[in-house]
All heavy atoms as a GROMACS GRO file, in nm:
protein
  591
    1MET      N    1  -1.975   4.413   1.425
    1MET     CA    2  -2.020   4.282   1.467
    1MET      C    3  -1.942   4.175   1.390
    1MET      O    4  -1.909   4.188   1.275
    1MET     CB    5  -2.172   4.269   1.432
    1MET     CG    6  -2.228   4.140   1.476
    1MET     SD    7  -2.402   4.152   1.519
    1MET     CE    8  -2.480   4.057   1.398
    2GLU      N    9  -1.914   4.067   1.461
    2GLU     CA   10  -1.838   3.954   1.405
    2GLU      C   11  -1.920   3.880   1.303
    2GLU      O   12  -2.038   3.850   1.325
    2GLU     CB   13  -1.799   3.863   1.518
    2GLU     CG   14  -1.709   3.751   1.476
    2GLU     CD   15  -1.669   3.664   1.594
    2GLU    OE1   16  -1.667   3.714   1.706
    2GLU    OE2   17  -1.643   3.545   1.574
    3GLN      N   18  -1.858   3.852   1.187
    3GLN     CA   19  -1.927   3.775   1.086
    3GLN      C   20  -1.883   3.630   1.094
    3GLN      O   21  -1.765   3.598   1.100
    3GLN     CB   22  -1.892   3.831   0.946
    3GLN     CG   23  -1.975   3.775   0.836
    3GLN     CD   24  -1.950   3.844   0.705
    3GLN    OE1   25  -1.845   3.905   0.688
    3GLN    NE2   26  -2.044   3.838   0.614
    4LEU      N   27  -1.979   3.538   1.100
    4LEU     CA   28  -1.951   3.397   1.111
    4LEU      C   29  -1.934   3.336   0.970
    4LEU      O   30  -2.001   3.373   0.878
    4LEU     CB   31  -2.065   3.327   1.183
    4LEU     CG   32  -2.092   3.372   1.326
    4LEU    CD1   33  -2.211   3.302   1.383
    4LEU    CD2   34  -1.972   3.350   1.415
    5ILE      N   35  -1.846   3.239   0.965
    5ILE     CA   36  -1.823   3.165   0.841
    5ILE      C   37  -1.895   3.031   0.849
    5ILE      O   38  -1.880   2.959   0.949
    5ILE     CB   39  -1.673   3.140   0.818
    5ILE    CG1   40  -1.602   3.272   0.806
    5ILE    CG2   41  -1.650   3.053   0.694
    5ILE    CD1   42  -1.450   3.256   0.806
    6GLU      N   43  -1.977   2.999   0.753
    6GLU     CA   44  -2.048   2.873   0.755
    6GLU      C   45  -1.970   2.771   0.675
    6GLU      O   46  -1.934   2.793   0.560
    6GLU     CB   47  -2.190   2.889   0.693
    6GLU     CG   48  -2.275   2.771   0.711
    6GLU     CD   49  -2.419   2.794   0.670
    6GLU    OE1   50  -2.464   2.907   0.679
    6GLU    OE2   51  -2.481   2.698   0.623
    7LEU      N   52  -1.940   2.658   0.744
    7LEU     CA   53  -1.868   2.549   0.677
    7LEU      C   54  -1.965   2.450   0.614
    7LEU      O   55  -2.072   2.429   0.666
    7LEU     CB   56  -1.780   2.477   0.779
    7LEU     CG   57  -1.675   2.561   0.850
    7LEU    CD1   58  -1.605   2.478   0.959
    7LEU    CD2   59  -1.573   2.616   0.752
    8SER      N   60  -1.920   2.393   0.505
    8SER     CA   61  -2.001   2.289   0.441
    8SER      C   62  -1.990   2.161   0.519
    8SER      O   63  -1.893   2.142   0.594
    8SER     CB   64  -1.949   2.268   0.295
    8SER     OG   65  -1.826   2.199   0.301
    9PRO      N   66  -2.082   2.068   0.499
    9PRO     CA   67  -2.070   1.937   0.566
    9PRO      C   68  -1.940   1.866   0.536
    9PRO      O   69  -1.884   1.802   0.625
    9PRO     CB   70  -2.192   1.861   0.511
    9PRO     CG   71  -2.293   1.966   0.478
    9PRO     CD   72  -2.209   2.080   0.428
   10THR      N   73  -1.892   1.877   0.415
   10THR     CA   74  -1.764   1.817   0.377
   10THR      C   75  -1.652   1.875   0.456
   10THR      O   76  -1.561   1.807   0.507
   10THR     CB   77  -1.738   1.832   0.223
   10THR    OG1   78  -1.844   1.766   0.155
   10THR    CG2   79  -1.604   1.771   0.185
   11GLU      N   80  -1.648   2.010   0.470
   11GLU     CA   81  -1.544   2.077   0.546
   11GLU      C   82  -1.547   2.033   0.694
   11GLU      O   83  -1.440   2.014   0.756
   11GLU     CB   84  -1.556   2.228   0.536
   11GLU     CG   85  -1.524   2.279   0.397
   11GLU     CD   86  -1.558   2.428   0.378
   11GLU    OE1   87  -1.669   2.468   0.425
   11GLU    OE2   88  -1.476   2.500   0.321
   12ILE      N   89  -1.666   2.017   0.749
   12ILE     CA   90  -1.680   1.977   0.889
   12ILE      C   91  -1.626   1.833   0.906
   12ILE      O   92  -1.553   1.807   1.001
   12ILE     CB   93  -1.824   1.986   0.934
   12ILE    CG1   94  -1.867   2.136   0.940
   12ILE    CG2   95  -1.846   1.921   1.069
   12ILE    CD1   96  -2.014   2.159   0.957
   13LYS      N   97  -1.660   1.746   0.812
   13LYS     CA   98  -1.611   1.608   0.822
   13LYS      C   99  -1.459   1.602   0.807
   13LYS      O  100  -1.391   1.527   0.879
   13LYS     CB  101  -1.676   1.518   0.712
   13LYS     CG  102  -1.818   1.487   0.742
   13LYS     CD  103  -1.877   1.396   0.634
   13LYS     CE  104  -2.023   1.365   0.664
   13LYS     NZ  105  -2.082   1.279   0.560
   14LEU      N  106  -1.404   1.680   0.717
   14LEU     CA  107  -1.259   1.683   0.697
   14LEU      C  108  -1.187   1.738   0.820
   14LEU      O  109  -1.078   1.693   0.854
   14LEU     CB  110  -1.222   1.758   0.574
   14LEU     CG  111  -1.263   1.692   0.439
   14LEU    CD1  112  -1.225   1.781   0.321
   14LEU    CD2  113  -1.198   1.555   0.426
   15ALA      N  114  -1.248   1.837   0.886
   15ALA     CA  115  -1.190   1.889   1.009
   15ALA      C  116  -1.192   1.779   1.118
   15ALA      O  117  -1.094   1.767   1.197
   15ALA     CB  118  -1.268   2.010   1.055
   16PHE      N  119  -1.297   1.700   1.123
   16PHE     CA  120  -1.303   1.590   1.219
   16PHE      C  121  -1.195   1.489   1.187
   16PHE      O  122  -1.123   1.439   1.280
   16PHE     CB  123  -1.442   1.526   1.212
   16PHE     CG  124  -1.457   1.407   1.303
   16PHE    CD1  125  -1.470   1.425   1.439
   16PHE    CD2  126  -1.457   1.278   1.255
   16PHE    CE1  127  -1.480   1.317   1.524
   16PHE    CE2  128  -1.468   1.169   1.339
   16PHE     CZ  129  -1.482   1.188   1.475
   17VAL      N  130  -1.176   1.453   1.061
   17VAL     CA  131  -1.072   1.356   1.023
   17VAL      C  132  -0.935   1.414   1.065
   17VAL      O  133  -0.852   1.342   1.123
   17VAL     CB  134  -1.073   1.332   0.867
   17VAL    CG1  135  -0.947   1.252   0.829
   17VAL    CG2  136  -1.197   1.255   0.830
   18ALA      N  137  -0.914   1.543   1.039
   18ALA     CA  138  -0.784   1.607   1.077
   18ALA      C  139  -0.764   1.599   1.226
   18ALA      O  140  -0.652   1.572   1.271
   18ALA     CB  141  -0.782   1.751   1.026
   19SER      N  142  -0.868   1.624   1.304
   19SER     CA  143  -0.851   1.618   1.451
   19SER      C  144  -0.824   1.472   1.496
   19SER      O  145  -0.748   1.451   1.591
   19SER     CB  146  -0.973   1.676   1.522
   19SER     OG  147  -1.083   1.597   1.505
   20CYS      N  148  -0.882   1.374   1.428
   20CYS     CA  149  -0.851   1.236   1.461
   20CYS      C  150  -0.707   1.202   1.434
   20CYS      O  151  -0.638   1.137   1.514
   20CYS     CB  152  -0.941   1.139   1.380
   20CYS     SG  153  -1.114   1.142   1.428
   21ILE      N  154  -0.658   1.249   1.321
   21ILE     CA  155  -0.518   1.226   1.280
   21ILE      C  156  -0.424   1.294   1.380
   21ILE      O  157  -0.331   1.233   1.432
   21ILE     CB  158  -0.492   1.275   1.139
   21ILE    CG1  159  -0.568   1.189   1.039
   21ILE    CG2  160  -0.340   1.274   1.107
   21ILE    CD1  161  -0.576   1.248   0.899
   22GLU      N  162  -0.448   1.421   1.411
   22GLU     CA  163  -0.364   1.498   1.499
   22GLU      C  164  -0.367   1.441   1.641
   22GLU      O  165  -0.265   1.434   1.709
   22GLU     CB  166  -0.404   1.644   1.496
   22GLU     CG  167  -0.368   1.711   1.364
   22GLU     CD  168  -0.424   1.852   1.353
   22GLU    OE1  169  -0.494   1.901   1.447
   22GLU    OE2  170  -0.398   1.912   1.249
   23GLY      N  171  -0.487   1.402   1.688
   23GLY     CA  172  -0.497   1.345   1.823
   23GLY      C  173  -0.422   1.214   1.834
   23GLY      O  174  -0.357   1.186   1.934
   24THR      N  175  -0.434   1.131   1.734
   24THR     CA  176  -0.363   1.002   1.732
   24THR      C  177  -0.212   1.026   1.730
   24THR      O  178  -0.137   0.962   1.803
   24THR     CB  179  -0.408   0.918   1.612
   24THR    OG1  180  -0.549   0.900   1.620
   24THR    CG2  181  -0.337   0.784   1.609
   25ALA      N  182  -0.168   1.120   1.646
   25ALA     CA  183  -0.027   1.150   1.637
   25ALA      C  184   0.026   1.198   1.770
   25ALA      O  185   0.136   1.156   1.815
   25ALA     CB  186  -0.004   1.256   1.527
   26ARG      N  187  -0.044   1.288   1.834
   26ARG     CA  188  -0.004   1.342   1.963
   26ARG      C  189   0.007   1.228   2.068
   26ARG      O  190   0.104   1.218   2.141
   26ARG     CB  191  -0.103   1.449   2.008
   26ARG     CG  192  -0.052   1.548   2.103
   26ARG     CD  193  -0.147   1.665   2.134
   26ARG     NE  194  -0.286   1.651   2.094
   26ARG     CZ  195  -0.339   1.709   1.985
   26ARG    NH1  196  -0.268   1.786   1.908
   26ARG    NH2  197  -0.465   1.694   1.960
   27ARG      N  198  -0.094   1.142   2.067
   27ARG     CA  199  -0.098   1.031   2.167
   27ARG      C  200   0.015   0.936   2.145
   27ARG      O  201   0.073   0.880   2.238
   27ARG     CB  202  -0.231   0.958   2.156
   27ARG     CG  203  -0.247   0.851   2.262
   27ARG     CD  204  -0.385   0.791   2.253
   27ARG     NE  205  -0.403   0.697   2.358
   27ARG     CZ  206  -0.479   0.710   2.464
   27ARG    NH1  207  -0.552   0.820   2.475
   27ARG    NH2  208  -0.487   0.621   2.554
   28LEU      N  209   0.053   0.911   2.019
   28LEU     CA  210   0.162   0.817   1.986
   28LEU      C  211   0.300   0.880   1.979
   28LEU      O  212   0.399   0.812   1.962
   28LEU     CB  213   0.131   0.746   1.854
   28LEU     CG  214   0.005   0.657   1.850
   28LEU    CD1  215  -0.020   0.606   1.713
   28LEU    CD2  216   0.017   0.543   1.950
   29GLY      N  217   0.305   1.013   1.987
   29GLY     CA  218   0.434   1.082   1.977
   29GLY      C  219   0.491   1.077   1.835
   29GLY      O  220   0.612   1.073   1.814
   30LYS      N  221   0.403   1.070   1.737
   30LYS     CA  222   0.443   1.064   1.597
   30LYS      C  223   0.403   1.191   1.523
   30LYS      O  224   0.320   1.268   1.576
   30LYS     CB  225   0.378   0.945   1.526
   30LYS     CG  226   0.400   0.811   1.593
   30LYS     CD  227   0.542   0.761   1.566
   30LYS     CE  228   0.559   0.620   1.627
   30LYS     NZ  229   0.691   0.572   1.606
   31SER      N  230   0.450   1.212   1.404
   31SER     CA  231   0.408   1.327   1.325
   31SER      C  232   0.271   1.297   1.263
   31SER      O  233   0.235   1.185   1.243
   31SER     CB  234   0.508   1.356   1.213
   31SER     OG  235   0.499   1.257   1.112
   32TYR      N  236   0.196   1.406   1.241
   32TYR     CA  237   0.064   1.389   1.179
   32TYR      C  238   0.078   1.336   1.038
   32TYR      O  239  -0.006   1.263   0.989
   32TYR     CB  240  -0.021   1.517   1.185
   32TYR     CG  241   0.025   1.625   1.091
   32TYR    CD1  242  -0.021   1.634   0.960
   32TYR    CD2  243   0.114   1.724   1.133
   32TYR    CE1  244   0.023   1.732   0.872
   32TYR    CE2  245   0.154   1.824   1.048
   32TYR     CZ  246   0.107   1.828   0.919
   32TYR     OH  247   0.148   1.926   0.834
   33GLN      N  248   0.191   1.368   0.972
   33GLN     CA  249   0.213   1.316   0.835
   33GLN      C  250   0.225   1.166   0.836
   33GLN      O  251   0.172   1.097   0.747
   33GLN     CB  252   0.340   1.378   0.773
   33GLN     CG  253   0.333   1.528   0.751
   33GLN     CD  254   0.394   1.608   0.863
   33GLN    OE1  255   0.396   1.565   0.981
   33GLN    NE2  256   0.440   1.730   0.831
   34GLU      N  257   0.298   1.113   0.935
   34GLU     CA  258   0.316   0.966   0.944
   34GLU      C  259   0.182   0.897   0.975
   34GLU      O  260   0.147   0.795   0.911
   34GLU     CB  261   0.418   0.931   1.051
   34GLU     CG  262   0.436   0.782   1.066
   34GLU     CD  263   0.537   0.743   1.174
   34GLU    OE1  264   0.607   0.830   1.229
   34GLU    OE2  265   0.543   0.621   1.204
   35ILE      N  266   0.105   0.955   1.067
   35ILE     CA  267  -0.022   0.896   1.103
   35ILE      C  268  -0.120   0.903   0.986
   35ILE      O  269  -0.191   0.806   0.959
   35ILE     CB  270  -0.079   0.960   1.228
   35ILE    CG1  271   0.014   0.938   1.349
   35ILE    CG2  272  -0.218   0.907   1.259
   35ILE    CD1  273   0.049   0.792   1.379
   36TYR      N  274  -0.124   1.015   0.916
   36TYR     CA  275  -0.208   1.028   0.797
   36TYR      C  276  -0.173   0.918   0.695
   36TYR      O  277  -0.261   0.849   0.642
   36TYR     CB  278  -0.198   1.164   0.732
   36TYR     CG  279  -0.264   1.174   0.599
   36TYR    CD1  280  -0.401   1.180   0.588
   36TYR    CD2  281  -0.190   1.172   0.483
   36TYR    CE1  282  -0.464   1.184   0.466
   36TYR    CE2  283  -0.249   1.177   0.360
   36TYR     CZ  284  -0.386   1.183   0.349
   36TYR     OH  285  -0.446   1.188   0.227
   37ALA      N  286  -0.046   0.904   0.669
   37ALA     CA  287  -0.001   0.806   0.570
   37ALA      C  288  -0.041   0.663   0.612
   37ALA      O  289  -0.087   0.584   0.530
   37ALA     CB  290   0.150   0.815   0.552
   38ARG      N  291  -0.024   0.632   0.740
   38ARG     CA  292  -0.059   0.497   0.790
   38ARG      C  293  -0.209   0.476   0.783
   38ARG      O  294  -0.255   0.371   0.742
   38ARG     CB  295  -0.009   0.480   0.932
   38ARG     CG  296   0.141   0.463   0.942
   38ARG     CD  297   0.184   0.446   1.086
   38ARG     NE  298   0.326   0.428   1.095
   38ARG     CZ  299   0.386   0.350   1.177
   38ARG    NH1  300   0.318   0.279   1.266
   38ARG    NH2  301   0.519   0.343   1.177
   39MET      N  302  -0.287   0.577   0.830
   39MET     CA  303  -0.434   0.564   0.823
   39MET      C  304  -0.482   0.548   0.679
   39MET      O  305  -0.569   0.468   0.652
   39MET     CB  306  -0.502   0.687   0.889
   39MET     CG  307  -0.497   0.686   1.038
   39MET     SD  308  -0.590   0.827   1.102
   39MET     CE  309  -0.594   0.795   1.273
   40LYS      N  310  -0.425   0.627   0.591
   40LYS     CA  311  -0.462   0.620   0.450
   40LYS      C  312  -0.427   0.484   0.388
   40LYS      O  313  -0.506   0.426   0.317
   40LYS     CB  314  -0.396   0.735   0.371
   40LYS     CG  315  -0.443   0.740   0.227
   40LYS     CD  316  -0.384   0.857   0.154
   40LYS     CE  317  -0.430   0.857   0.014
   40LYS     NZ  318  -0.368   0.963  -0.067
   41SER      N  319  -0.310   0.436   0.424
   41SER     CA  320  -0.263   0.308   0.363
   41SER      C  321  -0.348   0.186   0.405
   41SER      O  322  -0.361   0.093   0.328
   41SER     CB  323  -0.115   0.281   0.397
   41SER     OG  324  -0.103   0.243   0.532
   42VAL      N  325  -0.408   0.192   0.524
   42VAL     CA  326  -0.494   0.080   0.567
   42VAL      C  327  -0.643   0.111   0.542
   42VAL      O  328  -0.728   0.029   0.580
   42VAL     CB  329  -0.472   0.047   0.714
   42VAL    CG1  330  -0.329   0.001   0.738
   42VAL    CG2  331  -0.509   0.159   0.808
   43GLY      N  332  -0.672   0.224   0.479
   43GLY     CA  333  -0.810   0.255   0.446
   43GLY      C  334  -0.895   0.309   0.562
   43GLY      O  335  -1.016   0.309   0.555
   44MET      N  336  -0.829   0.346   0.670
   44MET     CA  337  -0.904   0.391   0.787
   44MET      C  338  -0.984   0.514   0.765
   44MET      O  339  -1.097   0.525   0.817
   44MET     CB  340  -0.808   0.411   0.905
   44MET     CG  341  -0.874   0.433   1.038
   44MET     SD  342  -0.752   0.430   1.166
   44MET     CE  343  -0.862   0.404   1.304
   45ILE      N  344  -0.935   0.610   0.689
   45ILE     CA  345  -1.006   0.733   0.666
   45ILE      C  346  -1.126   0.709   0.575
   45ILE      O  347  -1.240   0.743   0.609
   45ILE     CB  348  -0.910   0.841   0.608
   45ILE    CG1  349  -0.801   0.873   0.710
   45ILE    CG2  350  -0.987   0.964   0.569
   45ILE    CD1  351  -0.683   0.953   0.656
   46ALA      N  352  -1.101   0.651   0.460
   46ALA     CA  353  -1.204   0.630   0.360
   46ALA      C  354  -1.307   0.521   0.398
   46ALA      O  355  -1.424   0.532   0.366
   46ALA     CB  356  -1.143   0.596   0.225
   47ASN      N  357  -1.262   0.418   0.470
   47ASN     CA  358  -1.348   0.303   0.499
   47ASN      C  359  -1.404   0.298   0.640
   47ASN      O  360  -1.488   0.215   0.669
   47ASN     CB  361  -1.271   0.173   0.467
   47ASN     CG  362  -1.229   0.164   0.325
   47ASN    OD1  363  -1.304   0.201   0.233
   47ASN    ND2  364  -1.108   0.118   0.300
   48TYR      N  365  -1.351   0.385   0.728
   48TYR     CA  366  -1.399   0.378   0.866
   48TYR      C  367  -1.444   0.515   0.918
   48TYR      O  368  -1.557   0.535   0.957
   48TYR     CB  369  -1.293   0.316   0.957
   48TYR     CG  370  -1.342   0.305   1.099
   48TYR    CD1  371  -1.437   0.211   1.136
   48TYR    CD2  372  -1.298   0.393   1.197
   48TYR    CE1  373  -1.485   0.204   1.268
   48TYR    CE2  374  -1.345   0.387   1.328
   48TYR     CZ  375  -1.438   0.292   1.361
   48TYR     OH  376  -1.485   0.287   1.492
   49ILE      N  377  -1.348   0.609   0.921
   49ILE     CA  378  -1.380   0.741   0.983
   49ILE      C  379  -1.490   0.814   0.906
   49ILE      O  380  -1.589   0.856   0.964
   49ILE     CB  381  -1.256   0.827   0.997
   49ILE    CG1  382  -1.155   0.759   1.093
   49ILE    CG2  383  -1.292   0.966   1.052
   49ILE    CD1  384  -1.021   0.828   1.104
   50LEU      N  385  -1.470   0.833   0.778
   50LEU     CA  386  -1.571   0.909   0.698
   50LEU      C  387  -1.707   0.840   0.694
   50LEU      O  388  -1.810   0.906   0.721
   50LEU     CB  389  -1.520   0.942   0.562
   50LEU     CG  390  -1.412   1.052   0.556
   50LEU    CD1  391  -1.354   1.065   0.418
   50LEU    CD2  392  -1.467   1.184   0.607
   51PRO      N  393  -1.716   0.710   0.662
   51PRO     CA  394  -1.848   0.646   0.657
   51PRO      C  395  -1.919   0.640   0.792
   51PRO      O  396  -2.041   0.634   0.798
   51PRO     CB  397  -1.819   0.506   0.605
   51PRO     CG  398  -1.683   0.508   0.545
   51PRO     CD  399  -1.612   0.620   0.615
   52ASN      N  400  -1.843   0.645   0.900
   52ASN     CA  401  -1.899   0.633   1.036
   52ASN      C  402  -1.898   0.767   1.110
   52ASN      O  403  -1.907   0.769   1.233
   52ASN     CB  404  -1.826   0.524   1.113
   52ASN     CG  405  -1.850   0.391   1.054
   52ASN    OD1  406  -1.962   0.341   1.050
   52ASN    ND2  407  -1.744   0.330   1.002
   53TYR      N  408  -1.886   0.876   1.038
   53TYR     CA  409  -1.872   1.009   1.096
   53TYR      C  410  -1.980   1.036   1.201
   53TYR      O  411  -1.950   1.073   1.315
   53TYR     CB  412  -1.871   1.116   0.987
   53TYR     CG  413  -1.888   1.253   1.042
   53TYR    CD1  414  -1.781   1.321   1.097
   53TYR    CD2  415  -2.011   1.320   1.036
   53TYR    CE1  416  -1.794   1.447   1.152
   53TYR    CE2  417  -2.028   1.446   1.086
   53TYR     CZ  418  -1.918   1.510   1.144
   53TYR     OH  419  -1.934   1.637   1.194
   54GLU      N  420  -2.105   1.015   1.163
   54GLU     CA  421  -2.216   1.050   1.253
   54GLU      C  422  -2.211   0.971   1.385
   54GLU      O  423  -2.228   1.024   1.494
   54GLU     CB  424  -2.352   1.027   1.186
   54GLU     CG  425  -2.376   1.116   1.067
   54GLU     CD  426  -2.391   1.262   1.102
   54GLU    OE1  427  -2.432   1.294   1.217
   54GLU    OE2  428  -2.363   1.347   1.017
   55VAL      N  429  -2.181   0.842   1.373
   55VAL     CA  430  -2.173   0.756   1.491
   55VAL      C  431  -2.057   0.797   1.577
   55VAL      O  432  -2.069   0.810   1.702
   55VAL     CB  433  -2.162   0.608   1.450
   55VAL    CG1  434  -2.133   0.519   1.569
   55VAL    CG2  435  -2.285   0.563   1.377
   56LEU      N  436  -1.939   0.821   1.515
   56LEU     CA  437  -1.820   0.859   1.592
   56LEU      C  438  -1.840   0.990   1.665
   56LEU      O  439  -1.802   1.005   1.779
   56LEU     CB  440  -1.699   0.865   1.498
   56LEU     CG  441  -1.655   0.732   1.439
   56LEU    CD1  442  -1.548   0.753   1.332
   56LEU    CD2  443  -1.606   0.638   1.548
   57VAL      N  444  -1.900   1.087   1.598
   57VAL     CA  445  -1.924   1.216   1.662
   57VAL      C  446  -2.018   1.200   1.780
   57VAL      O  447  -2.000   1.260   1.883
   57VAL     CB  448  -1.978   1.318   1.559
   57VAL    CG1  449  -2.032   1.441   1.626
   57VAL    CG2  450  -1.870   1.358   1.460
   58THR      N  451  -2.120   1.119   1.763
   58THR     CA  452  -2.216   1.096   1.874
   58THR      C  453  -2.151   1.030   1.991
   58THR      O  454  -2.170   1.069   2.104
   58THR     CB  455  -2.333   1.006   1.821
   58THR    OG1  456  -2.396   1.072   1.713
   58THR    CG2  457  -2.434   0.978   1.933
   59ILE      N  458  -2.065   0.931   1.964
   59ILE     CA  459  -1.992   0.862   2.071
   59ILE      C  460  -1.898   0.960   2.142
   59ILE      O  461  -1.894   0.964   2.267
   59ILE     CB  462  -1.916   0.741   2.018
   59ILE    CG1  463  -2.007   0.633   1.973
   59ILE    CG2  464  -1.813   0.689   2.121
   59ILE    CD1  465  -1.941   0.521   1.894
   60LEU      N  466  -1.825   1.038   2.067
   60LEU     CA  467  -1.731   1.134   2.128
   60LEU      C  468  -1.806   1.240   2.206
   60LEU      O  469  -1.763   1.279   2.315
   60LEU     CB  470  -1.643   1.197   2.020
   60LEU     CG  471  -1.546   1.102   1.954
   60LEU    CD1  472  -1.477   1.170   1.836
   60LEU    CD2  473  -1.445   1.052   2.053
   61PHE      N  474  -1.919   1.289   2.155
   61PHE     CA  475  -1.996   1.388   2.228
   61PHE      C  476  -2.048   1.332   2.359
   61PHE      O  477  -2.040   1.392   2.462
   61PHE     CB  478  -2.113   1.436   2.139
   61PHE     CG  479  -2.194   1.543   2.208
   61PHE    CD1  480  -2.151   1.673   2.221
   61PHE    CD2  481  -2.318   1.509   2.261
   61PHE    CE1  482  -2.226   1.768   2.286
   61PHE    CE2  483  -2.398   1.603   2.327
   61PHE     CZ  484  -2.350   1.732   2.337
   62SER      N  485  -2.096   1.209   2.353
   62SER     CA  486  -2.147   1.143   2.473
   62SER      C  487  -2.037   1.126   2.577
   62SER      O  488  -2.056   1.154   2.697
   62SER     CB  489  -2.208   1.005   2.436
   62SER     OG  490  -2.249   0.939   2.549
   63ALA      N  491  -1.920   1.084   2.532
   63ALA     CA  492  -1.807   1.064   2.625
   63ALA      C  493  -1.762   1.195   2.683
   63ALA      O  494  -1.734   1.208   2.802
   63ALA     CB  495  -1.690   0.994   2.551
   64LEU      N  496  -1.757   1.299   2.599
   64LEU     CA  497  -1.715   1.431   2.645
   64LEU      C  498  -1.810   1.487   2.750
   64LEU      O  499  -1.767   1.539   2.852
   64LEU     CB  500  -1.702   1.528   2.527
   64LEU     CG  501  -1.667   1.671   2.562
   64LEU    CD1  502  -1.530   1.675   2.625
   64LEU    CD2  503  -1.668   1.756   2.438
   65THR      N  504  -1.938   1.476   2.727
   65THR     CA  505  -2.036   1.527   2.820
   65THR      C  506  -2.032   1.448   2.953
   65THR      O  507  -2.045   1.504   3.063
   65THR     CB  508  -2.177   1.532   2.768
   65THR    OG1  509  -2.215   1.400   2.718
   65THR    CG2  510  -2.192   1.628   2.653
   66ARG      N  511  -2.007   1.316   2.945
   66ARG     CA  512  -1.993   1.236   3.066
   66ARG      C  513  -1.873   1.276   3.145
   66ARG      O  514  -1.879   1.298   3.267
   66ARG     CB  515  -1.985   1.086   3.029
   66ARG     CG  516  -1.973   0.994   3.148
   66ARG     CD  517  -1.968   0.846   3.109
   66ARG     NE  518  -1.898   0.816   2.986
   66ARG     CZ  519  -1.767   0.805   2.974
   66ARG    NH1  520  -1.686   0.824   3.077
   66ARG    NH2  521  -1.712   0.774   2.856
   67ILE      N  522  -1.760   1.297   3.080
   67ILE     CA  523  -1.637   1.338   3.151
   67ILE      C  524  -1.654   1.479   3.207
   67ILE      O  525  -1.614   1.500   3.324
   67ILE     CB  526  -1.519   1.330   3.050
   67ILE    CG1  527  -1.488   1.186   3.017
   67ILE    CG2  528  -1.394   1.400   3.112
   67ILE    CD1  529  -1.395   1.170   2.898
   68ALA      N  530  -1.710   1.568   3.131
   68ALA     CA  531  -1.731   1.706   3.182
   68ALA      C  532  -1.819   1.707   3.302
   68ALA      O  533  -1.795   1.773   3.401
   68ALA     CB  534  -1.790   1.794   3.070
   69THR      N  535  -1.929   1.626   3.298
   69THR     CA  536  -2.022   1.619   3.411
   69THR      C  537  -1.952   1.566   3.534
   69THR      O  538  -1.972   1.618   3.645
   69THR     CB  539  -2.141   1.530   3.374
   69THR    OG1  540  -2.204   1.582   3.256
   69THR    CG2  541  -2.240   1.523   3.487
   70GLN      N  542  -1.866   1.466   3.518
   70GLN     CA  543  -1.794   1.408   3.632
   70GLN      C  544  -1.702   1.512   3.694
   70GLN      O  545  -1.691   1.520   3.818
   70GLN     CB  546  -1.715   1.287   3.588
   70GLN     CG  547  -1.798   1.165   3.554
   70GLN     CD  548  -1.719   1.054   3.491
   70GLN    OE1  549  -1.604   1.069   3.454
   70GLN    NE2  550  -1.781   0.938   3.478
   71HIS      N  551  -1.637   1.593   3.613
   71HIS     CA  552  -1.543   1.693   3.663
   71HIS      C  553  -1.615   1.812   3.727
   71HIS      O  554  -1.567   1.866   3.825
   71HIS     CB  555  -1.448   1.738   3.554
   71HIS     CG  556  -1.345   1.638   3.522
   71HIS    ND1  557  -1.239   1.606   3.604
   71HIS    CD2  558  -1.333   1.552   3.417
   71HIS    CE1  559  -1.166   1.512   3.550
   71HIS    NE2  560  -1.222   1.478   3.438
   72ILE      N  561  -1.728   1.848   3.671
   72ILE     CA  562  -1.804   1.961   3.724
   72ILE      C  563  -1.856   1.929   3.865
   72ILE      O  564  -1.854   2.013   3.954
   72ILE     CB  565  -1.918   2.001   3.629
   72ILE    CG1  566  -1.861   2.061   3.500
   72ILE    CG2  567  -2.016   2.096   3.696
   72ILE    CD1  568  -1.966   2.079   3.391
   73PHE      N  569  -1.902   1.808   3.881
   73PHE     CA  570  -1.964   1.768   4.009
   73PHE      C  571  -1.871   1.684   4.097
   73PHE      O  572  -1.917   1.624   4.194
   73PHE     CB  573  -2.096   1.695   3.982
   73PHE     CG  574  -2.196   1.783   3.920
   73PHE    CD1  575  -2.230   1.769   3.785
   73PHE    CD2  576  -2.258   1.885   3.991
   73PHE    CE1  577  -2.323   1.852   3.725
   73PHE    CE2  578  -2.351   1.970   3.931
   73PHE     CZ  579  -2.385   1.955   3.797
   74ALA      N  580  -1.741   1.681   4.065
   74ALA     CA  581  -1.648   1.602   4.147
   74ALA      C  582  -1.630   1.669   4.282
   74ALA      O  583  -1.628   1.794   4.294
   74ALA     CB  584  -1.514   1.593   4.076
   75PRO      N  585  -1.618   1.592   4.388
   75PRO     CA  586  -1.598   1.649   4.522
   75PRO      C  587  -1.464   1.717   4.539
   75PRO      O  588  -1.374   1.697   4.472
   75PRO     CB  589  -1.612   1.528   4.616
   75PRO     CG  590  -1.604   1.405   4.532
   75PRO     CD  591  -1.624   1.447   4.391
   0.00000   0.00000   0.00000
């Protein structure tokens, strides 16, 4: 039987930050290192993403379920 690994809340938040950085880098055609450095230099990670984690996850979940529902029931 497969054994599951339980992540701490901090690890989950850091994975979310990493996905934000990687998604932004992909969208802009930049390296994740450059985007991380830019986000860090303007305080985006420490002052926006991490403090607003719960709200951001809720918004993203809501948007994802709306998009999925539209595609599932699209004619």
